[in-house]
C-alpha positions in Angstrom: -15.2 6.6 6.4 -13.6 5.3 3.2 -11.9 2.0 3.0 -8.1 2.3 2.5 -7.3 -1.3 1.6 -8.0 -3.5 -1.4 -7.9 -6.8 0.3 -5.6 -9.3 1.8 -2.1 -9.2 0.4 -0.5 -12.1 2.2 -1.1 -14.6 5.0 1.6 -16.7 6.7 1.1 -20.1 8.4 3.6 -21.9 10.5 4.5 -25.5 9.7 7.2 -27.9 10.6 7.3 -29.1 6.9 6.8 -26.2 4.5 7.5 -28.4 1.4 4.8 -30.9 2.4 2.2 -28.2 3.1 3.1 -26.4 -0.1 2.6 -29.7 -2.0 -0.8 -30.1 -0.4 -2.0 -26.6 -1.4 -0.6 -27.1 -4.9 -2.4 -30.4 -5.2 -5.7 -29.5 -3.6 -6.1 -25.8 -4.7 -3.7 -25.4 -7.6 -1.6 -22.7 -5.9 1.6 -21.9 -7.8 4.9 -21.7 -6.1 6.4 -18.1 -6.2 9.6 -18.6 -4.3 11.3 -20.9 -1.8 13.9 -20.1 0.9 15.4 -22.2 3.6 12.7 -21.3 6.1 9.7 -20.5 3.9 7.8 -21.1 0.7 5.5 -18.5 -0.9 2.4 -19.6 -3.0 0.1 -17.6 -5.1 -3.4 -18.0 -3.7 -5.2 -15.2 -5.6 -4.7 -12.6 -8.2 -3.1 -10.3 -5.6 -2.7 -12.6 -2.6 0.1 -15.0 -1.5 0.3 -17.6 1.2 3.5 -18.0 3.1 4.4 -21.4 4.7 7.0 -20.8 7.3 9.0 -23.1 9.5 9.0 -22.3 13.2 11.4 -19.6 14.5 12.0 -15.9 14.6 11.5 -14.0 11.4 12.0 -10.3 10.3 9.8 -7.5 11.7 9.0 -9.4 14.9 7.2 -12.4 13.3 7.6 -15.4 15.4 5.2 -18.0 14.2 3.0 -20.3 16.3 0.2 -18.3 18.0 1.6 -15.2 16.5 0.3 -14.5 13.0 1.4 -11.8 10.5 -1.0 -10.6 7.9 -0.7 -7.9 5.3 -3.2 -5.8 3.5 -2.7 -4.4 0.1 -3.1 -0.6 0.1 -3.9 1.9 -2.5 -1.3 4.5 -3.5 -0.8 7.1 -0.8 -2.8 5.2 1.8 0.2 4.5 4.2 0.3 8.2 5.3 -3.5 8.1 6.1 -3.1 4.8 8.0 -0.2 6.3 10.0 -2.4 9.3 10.9 -5.2 7.0 12.1 -2.8 4.9 14.1 -1.4 8.1 15.7 -4.9 9.2 16.5 -5.6 5.9 18.3 -2.3 6.0 20.1 -1.0 2.9 18.3 2.7 2.7 17.7 3.9 1.7 14.3 7.1 1.3 12.3 7.4 2.8 8.8 6.9 3.4 6.2 9.7 0.9 5.6 11.1 0.9 2.1 11.9 -2.6 0.7 14.5 -3.5 -1.8 12.0 -3.4 -4.7 10.8 0.1 -3.9 7.6 -0.8 -2.3 6.8 0.3 1.3 5.1 -1.0 4.4 3.8 0.2 7.7 3.9 -2.3 10.6 1.8 -2.3 13.7 0.2 -4.7 16.2 -3.5 -5.2 16.5 -5.2 -5.3 20.0 -4.4 -9.1 20.1 -0.7 -8.6 19.4 -0.8 -9.8 15.8 1.7 -8.1 13.5 -0.2 -6.3 10.8 1.3 -4.9 7.7 -0.2 -2.2 5.3 1.8 -2.7 2.1 1.8 -0.8 -1.2 3.4 -3.7 -3.0 1.0 -3.7 -5.9 1.2 0.1 -6.3 4.9 0.9 -6.0 8.3 -0.6 -7.0 8.8 -4.1 -8.4 5.4 -5.3 -7.2 3.6 -2.9 -9.4 5.7 -4.0 -12.4 6.1 -7.7 -12.0 6.2 -10.5 -9.4 2.8 -11.4 -7.8 1.2 -8.4 -9.6 1.7 -10.2 -12.9 -0.6 -13.0 -11.6 -3.3 -10.4 -11.3 -3.3 -9.9 -15.1 -3.7 -13.6 -15.9 
């Protein structure tokens, strides 16, 4: 069976102080800040991987923080349809493909432990393929 992902796209961690944790990762590992919102900070932690540092509380697509972890896998072009077929075959419910503002799309589903998993074509479609985190992959 062929692999349909290219690696980890993003990982989010819960913290009561996103700014302090972001500062730690910048200082220790040299992660660059990509964006900052009231409840989260995104850091570049690889050519095509970002780390989210989120304050506690409910987030979009069912993310809740704490014991609940959301992780996303970068997919190749056209892989979302195949992933959807495989989830259907296993009887696993999913949402999507969800089209995001930048034109990229995601499929959301839970793993057997209840973690929210995202298959995301960010680096293949829309803004992600043209700029943003994808630009870091070229450097």
